[in-house]
C-alpha positions as CSV (number, residue, x, y, z in Angstrom):
1,M,9.2,22.4,-7.5
2,E,10.1,18.9,-5.6
3,K,6.9,16.5,-5.7
4,S,6.5,15.3,-2.3
5,R,7.6,12.0,-1.3
6,I,4.3,9.7,-0.4
7,L,3.8,6.8,1.8
8,I,0.3,4.8,0.5
9,I,-0.8,2.0,3.3
10,G,-3.8,-0.1,1.9
11,G,-2.6,0.3,-1.8
12,T,-4.5,-2.6,-3.2
13,G,-8.0,-1.4,-1.1
14,H,-11.2,0.0,-3.0
15,I,-9.8,3.2,-2.7
16,G,-6.0,3.1,-2.2
17,K,-5.1,1.6,-5.7
18,H,-7.0,4.9,-7.0
19,I,-4.1,7.0,-4.5
20,V,-1.4,5.1,-5.9
21,T,-2.2,5.6,-9.2
22,A,-3.0,9.3,-9.0
23,S,0.2,9.9,-6.9
24,V,2.2,7.9,-9.7
25,R,0.7,10.0,-12.3
26,L,1.1,13.0,-11.1
27,G,5.3,12.4,-10.8
28,H,5.3,11.8,-6.4
29,P,8.1,9.2,-5.5
30,T,5.7,6.9,-4.1
31,V,5.8,4.0,-2.0
32,V,3.1,1.3,-1.3
33,L,3.4,-1.3,1.7
34,T,1.8,-4.6,0.8
35,R,1.3,-7.9,2.5
36,D,3.6,-10.8,1.4
37,S,0.4,-12.5,1.1
38,A,-1.4,-10.6,-1.4
39,P,0.3,-12.7,-4.3
40,S,-2.2,-15.4,-3.2
41,D,-5.1,-13.2,-4.8
42,P,-4.4,-12.9,-8.6
43,A,-6.5,-9.8,-8.7
44,K,-4.2,-8.3,-5.9
45,A,-0.9,-10.0,-7.3
46,Q,-1.8,-7.8,-11.1
47,L,-2.6,-4.7,-9.1
48,I,0.5,-4.9,-7.1
49,K,2.3,-5.4,-10.7
50,S,0.7,-2.5,-12.3
51,F,1.9,-0.6,-9.3
52,A,5.7,-1.8,-10.0
53,D,5.5,-1.2,-13.3
54,S,4.2,2.5,-13.1
55,G,7.3,3.2,-11.4
56,A,5.9,3.2,-7.4
57,A,8.5,1.2,-5.0
58,L,6.7,-1.4,-2.9
59,I,7.7,-2.7,0.6
60,K,6.3,-6.0,1.4
61,V,5.5,-6.6,4.8
62,P,5.1,-10.1,6.8
63,V,1.7,-11.0,7.6
64,I,2.3,-11.0,11.0
65,I,2.6,-7.3,11.4
66,S,-0.6,-6.8,9.8
67,I,-2.2,-8.9,12.3
68,L,-0.4,-7.1,15.0
69,Y,-1.4,-3.7,13.6
70,V,-5.2,-4.7,13.7
71,L,-5.0,-6.2,17.0
72,L,-3.5,-2.9,18.2
73,C,-6.0,-1.3,16.9
74,T,-9.2,-3.0,17.9
75,I,-7.5,-3.2,21.8
76,F,-6.3,0.2,21.8
77,S,-8.3,1.8,19.2
78,F,-6.0,3.7,18.0
79,P,-6.6,7.0,15.9
80,V,-4.6,6.2,13.2
81,C,-6.1,2.8,12.4
């Protein structure tokens, strides 16, 4: 059976890191969206490295996109936020 492709936004968060680990462990092709600023936090940098080492693909997003996302969620109360 073909495994589902999984995209995880917020993979370095409290719950997200467990979701990434479980997804990779179950053999799903897993992609994690991360901010470019994450390496400034050594703990998050190590976590991101562990994701890559375990086989997850990483997509680094500029910080400005993250800021715009938060602003849009705050201003318009998007249900996906």
